[in-house]
N, C-alpha and C positions, 0 to 999 in steps of 0.2 A: 879438107874443107874446101868446098868450091867457091868460086867468087860470089856467087849468089847467096850461099849460106854465110859467108864472111860479112857481107854487106848487111844482111839481115841482122846478124849478131850485133854488128857495130851500131846499127840503128837502135836496137833494143838496149844496148849499153847506154847510149846516149839519152834515150828516153828515161831510163833509171837514174841517170846521173841528174837529169833536170828535176825529177821528182825528189831525190835525196836532197839536193840543195834547196828546194823550195820548201820542204818539210823543216829543214834547219832554220831557214829564215823565218818561217811562220812561227816557230817556237820562239826564236830570239827576239823578232820585231813585232810580231802580231800579224794577223792577217791583212788589216788593212794598210798597214805600212809596207808590206811587201808588194813590189810591182814585177811584171814581166822583165823590165829592164834590170831590176837588181837581181833577179835570178839569173838572168844571161851573163851579168857581170861577174857573179860568183863562180861561174864555171868557165869564164874566159870564152864565151861563144857571143855571137851576135843576136840582137832581139829577134831578127828574122828566122834564126835557126830554131829558137824556142817556139816561134809560131808555127813552124813546119810541123811540129808535134802536137801542140795544144792550141785551140783557137782563141782561148783566153784564160784569165786566172781561175775562174770557176770550173773550167775543164781540168786544170791541174788539181784543184781541191777535190774535185770529184774522183779523180784517179788515186789520189792519196786516201781518200775515204774508202775506196774499194780495197786497197791494200789492207787497210785496217779491218775490213769485214773478213778478208781472206785470213788473216792472222786469228781473228776471234773463232771463225769456222774451225781452224786447225785446233784451237784450244777445246773447242766443244767435242770434237771428234773423239778424243781420249775417253769420253764418257758414254760413247754409244754402246759399249758392252756392259753397262751397268743394267742389270736385268730388272731391278726393282724401280719402277718409274718414279715413285715418290722420292726415293734416295737420288734418282738421277735429276729430278726436278730441283732438289735442294743443291745438288752439285753443280748444275748448270748456273744457278743463280750465284753460287760462290765463285765460279770461273768468271762470270761476268763482272762481278764486283772487283775481283783481282785484276782483270784486264783493265778496267777503268781506273784503278789506283795506280797501275803500272805505267799506263799510257794515258795521262789525262788530256793532253793536246790532241792526240789522236781521237780519243773519245767524244771530246768536245766537237770535233769536226765531224764525225760520224753521226752524232745524235743531236746536236744543238745549232750548229751553223747551218744558214739557209742556203749557202753557196752550192752544196751538191745538188739539192732540190731544184734550185734555179737553173742548174746546167741541164738537168733531166727536162724541165719546162722548155728550155731553149731549143732542145732538139726533138721536141714533141714526143718524148718517151714517157708513156702512161703509167709505167710500173717502176717502183723501187725494188729492183730485184735483189739487191743486197740485203735490204732490210726484210724483204719478203722471205728470203732463205733463212735469217735468223729467226724470225718469228715462227717460221714453220716448225722449226726444231722444238722451241718452246711448246707451241701448240700441240704437236703430236705427242709430246711427253704428257702434257695435261691430259689429253684425250685417253692416253693409256692408263693414267692414275684413275680417271672416272671408270673406265672399263673394269678395273681392278677393285672397284668398291669404295675409292676415295671420293671426297667431294660430292657427296650425294646431294641431288637437288641442283647442282650448279651446271651452267652451259660452259662448254669447254672454250670457245672463243673469247667471251667477255672475261672469263676467269683468267685466261693466259694473258690477256691484255692488262688485266689488274696486277698480275704478278710482275710483268714487264714493268708497268708504270711506278710500281712501289720500288722495285730494285733500282730503276733508272733515277727516280726521285732521289734516293739515297745517295747514288753515285754522284749526281749533279750538284747536290747540296755540298757534298764533300769537296768536289773539285773546285767549286765556285768559293769555297771557304765560308759557306753560310753556317756551318756547324759551330764556328768559333764566335763567342760573344753573345749567345742566347741563353746562357745559364745552364748549359749542359756540363754535367760534372767532369766527364772525361770525353772531351770532343775528338780526341785521337783515336778513340776505340769504339765511338758511337756508331759507326756503321756496321762493323762486325757484330757488335752487341745487339743493334737493331735488327739485323738479319737472323740472330740466334733466336730472338723472340719471335720473328715472323715464322722461322722454321718449327718452332713449338705449336704454333697456332694451326699451320696446315697439316702438322702430323696428326691433330686431333680431328680433323675434319673427315 
């Protein structure tokens, strides 16, 4: 490995170390209580070193949220070979729910916190490419469902948005513990049971 390659690798390793530390602190202390200084101290580097890699905390949050979308996209890829689009649609929703349940803090960062969007606004970036890619997977599957005779009379984009909104709503309610204390008999299983009911409904359309 040449000097240039080694330096590039060391730079990437340090960037990843900053992100790993930031993620740990965000989970332990919360986003508001985590500062650039606390991130720097946790990895025994100066504040200035962190700023060499990220302009501010929102930039770190954006990078972490991008990592989350890469992970979610990887989970989706295993379903690309499911030929029946309706079954793929249901499987995509299940994977999404599983991802949210396994990674609640990352999910909150990806879909609920304003920081990643504020970062995009700050750099004058008009499109949310990570969200666009995830939605395109869902929208394409819904369009294929319609082309095969499902969801007759429905428009693909609004329908895809409705599916996303419904599943996202269930995940967000679960993560924020809003399912507890509202007279739901089995709050620990209500998301999976709710999705099962939704799956029955779309199978009939």
